[in-house]
PAGU-221032 format. One record per residue (C-alpha): residue in three letters; x, y, z; residue number from 1. Coordinates in pm, 1 decimal. Layout:
N
ATOM    aa         c1         c2         c3     i
ATOM   ALA          X          Y          Z   NUM
...
This chain:
118
ATOM    aa         c1         c2         c3     i
ATOM   MET    -2502.3    -6316.7    -7234.8     1
ATOM   CYS    -2338.7    -6272.1    -6895.2     2
ATOM   CYS    -2180.5    -6471.0    -6649.4     3
ATOM   GLN    -2200.2    -6407.1    -6225.7     4
ATOM   ARG    -1880.5    -6276.7    -6263.7     5
ATOM   GLY    -1915.8    -6026.9    -6522.2     6
ATOM   ASP    -2229.0    -5912.5    -6306.9     7
ATOM   THR    -1991.1    -5778.9    -6068.7     8
ATOM   LEU    -1849.8    -5527.7    -6295.3     9
ATOM   LYS    -2069.2    -5161.0    -6288.9    10
ATOM   LYS    -2243.0    -5120.5    -6622.1    11
ATOM   GLU    -2095.4    -4783.2    -6685.7    12
ATOM   TYR    -1780.9    -4624.5    -6618.1    13
ATOM   SER    -1663.7    -4266.2    -6678.1    14
ATOM   ASN    -1319.8    -4373.5    -6821.6    15
ATOM   ILE    -1154.2    -4691.3    -6951.9    16
ATOM   GLN     -869.9    -4728.8    -6678.2    17
ATOM   ASN    -1110.2    -4806.7    -6401.1    18
ATOM   PHE    -1272.6    -5075.2    -6638.1    19
ATOM   ILE     -930.9    -5221.6    -6674.5    20
ATOM   ASP     -877.1    -5223.3    -6304.5    21
ATOM   ASP    -1199.1    -5380.0    -6233.6    22
ATOM   VAL    -1128.3    -5632.0    -6480.1    23
ATOM   HIS     -820.7    -5725.1    -6386.5    24
ATOM   SER     -956.7    -5771.1    -6003.8    25
ATOM   GLU    -1330.7    -5889.3    -6081.8    26
ATOM   LEU    -1256.0    -6126.4    -6385.6    27
ATOM   HIS    -1075.7    -6470.7    -6425.3    28
ATOM   ILE     -935.3    -6509.2    -6745.1    29
ATOM   ASP    -1045.5    -6878.7    -6801.5    30
ATOM   GLU    -1375.2    -6830.4    -6704.4    31
ATOM   THR    -1406.1    -6489.5    -6919.4    32
ATOM   LEU    -1285.8    -6685.7    -7214.2    33
ATOM   ILE    -1530.3    -6952.1    -7172.5    34
ATOM   ASP    -1849.5    -6714.5    -7116.0    35
ATOM   MET    -1713.7    -6514.7    -7446.9    36
ATOM   GLY    -1735.2    -6871.0    -7640.8    37
ATOM   ILE    -1367.3    -6837.2    -7728.7    38
ATOM   VAL    -1305.0    -7144.6    -7532.0    39
ATOM   LEU    -1510.2    -7427.1    -7475.4    40
ATOM   LYS    -1503.9    -7584.9    -7103.4    41
ATOM   ASN    -1454.4    -7931.6    -7251.6    42
ATOM   GLU    -1139.0    -7813.4    -7443.5    43
ATOM   PHE     -956.7    -7763.8    -7143.5    44
ATOM   LYS     -704.6    -8038.1    -7002.4    45
ATOM   GLY     -658.6    -7883.2    -6640.0    46
ATOM   GLN     -524.6    -7548.1    -6703.4    47
ATOM   PHE     -415.8    -7594.3    -7051.6    48
ATOM   ILE     -584.1    -7626.4    -7427.2    49
ATOM   LYS     -449.6    -7629.2    -7763.6    50
ATOM   CYS     -326.8    -7333.3    -7855.4    51
ATOM   LYS     -541.2    -7076.5    -8055.2    52
ATOM   PHE     -264.6    -6901.9    -8233.2    53
ATOM   HIS      -85.3    -7176.0    -8388.1    54
ATOM   ASP     -157.2    -7524.4    -8523.1    55
ATOM   GLU      -40.6    -7808.9    -8273.4    56
ATOM   LYS     -133.5    -8153.8    -8172.9    57
ATOM   SER     -119.9    -8137.0    -7806.9    58
ATOM   PRO     -220.4    -7893.8    -7537.2    59
ATOM   SER       27.5    -7615.3    -7495.8    60
ATOM   LEU     -173.3    -7289.2    -7389.1    61
ATOM   GLN     -197.4    -7251.1    -7017.2    62
ATOM   ILE     -487.0    -7035.4    -6878.1    63
ATOM   THR     -543.8    -6961.5    -6550.6    64
ATOM   GLU     -764.9    -6683.2    -6346.7    65
ATOM   ASP     -472.8    -6451.3    -6409.2    66
ATOM   PHE     -319.0    -6484.5    -6699.6    67
ATOM   TRP     -252.6    -6727.3    -7011.2    68
ATOM   LYS       93.3    -6841.7    -7168.9    69
ATOM   CYS      175.6    -7065.0    -7453.7    70
ATOM   TYR      430.3    -7295.7    -7397.8    71
ATOM   GLY      439.2    -7439.6    -7730.1    72
ATOM   GLY      519.0    -7301.3    -8099.6    73
ATOM   CYS      436.4    -6890.3    -8043.8    74
ATOM   GLY      534.1    -6817.2    -7683.1    75
ATOM   LEU      265.3    -6565.2    -7652.8    76
ATOM   LYS      121.6    -6489.5    -7304.7    77
ATOM   GLY      -33.1    -6185.9    -7087.6    78
ATOM   ASP     -388.2    -6065.9    -6925.7    79
ATOM   ILE     -741.4    -6103.9    -7114.9    80
ATOM   PHE     -653.6    -5780.6    -7306.6    81
ATOM   ALA     -383.9    -5926.2    -7440.2    82
ATOM   PHE     -540.2    -6260.1    -7552.5    83
ATOM   LEU     -809.7    -6043.7    -7692.3    84
ATOM   GLU     -619.7    -5820.8    -7914.5    85
ATOM   TYR     -435.2    -6143.5    -8036.4    86
ATOM   TYR     -742.2    -6341.4    -8091.4    87
ATOM   TYR     -938.1    -6090.7    -8290.3    88
ATOM   ASN     -603.1    -5929.2    -8473.3    89
ATOM   THR     -679.5    -5610.3    -8329.7    90
ATOM   ASP     -532.4    -5320.9    -8083.7    91
ATOM   PHE     -542.7    -5272.3    -7707.8    92
ATOM   ILE     -853.7    -5027.6    -7721.7    93
ATOM   ASP    -1063.9    -5245.5    -7945.6    94
ATOM   ALA    -1006.1    -5574.4    -7753.5    95
ATOM   THR    -1130.9    -5345.5    -7468.4    96
ATOM   LYS    -1441.3    -5217.5    -7635.9    97
ATOM   LYS    -1543.1    -5618.8    -7727.3    98
ATOM   LEU    -1472.5    -5694.0    -7370.6    99
ATOM   ALA    -1702.5    -5452.8    -7258.3   100
ATOM   GLU    -1931.6    -5485.4    -7513.6   101
ATOM   HIS    -1984.3    -5861.1    -7388.3   102
ATOM   TYR    -2085.8    -5786.4    -7060.0   103
ATOM   ASN    -2304.4    -5483.0    -7157.7   104
ATOM   ILE    -2071.6    -5182.6    -7007.1   105
ATOM   ILE    -2064.3    -4856.4    -7115.5   106
ATOM   ILE    -1739.9    -4662.8    -7104.5   107
ATOM   LYS    -1754.3    -4307.7    -7119.2   108
ATOM   ASP    -1410.4    -4203.8    -7171.8   109
ATOM   ILE    -1283.2    -4518.8    -7420.8   110
ATOM   LYS     -940.5    -4270.4    -7473.7   111
ATOM   TYR     -650.1    -4430.1    -7299.9   112
ATOM   LYS     -322.8    -4308.8    -7175.3   113
ATOM   PHE      -37.7    -4555.7    -7230.5   114
ATOM   ASP      213.0    -4585.3    -6929.8   115
ATOM   ALA      462.0    -4828.3    -6815.4   116
ATOM   LYS      280.5    -5084.3    -6643.7   117
ATOM   TYR       41.6    -5176.8    -6947.2   118
């Protein structure tokens, strides 16, 4: 199941860095989380939902097109990849694979060299 936004991504990437760059420029975090079924559209109160990473009574997790941040108990924040890492309790590579799999994307070289900007 792909949304129109996900359709703007290529269906095959020669390396993971190109995929990461395209995700950051083409996908909105809020729409992607809804599309993946992690967040329901009706959960939003403006840009806020109840945090997925701790129990709370009122929405404290802000999700925008470009970032997410919890202003409540956990204080977690980041990009779409960080959200998926925390949500699935996995590492960066597996979170990236889950996102690519959701959009039926093949990444030929899944190895990733960590550098200062990530």
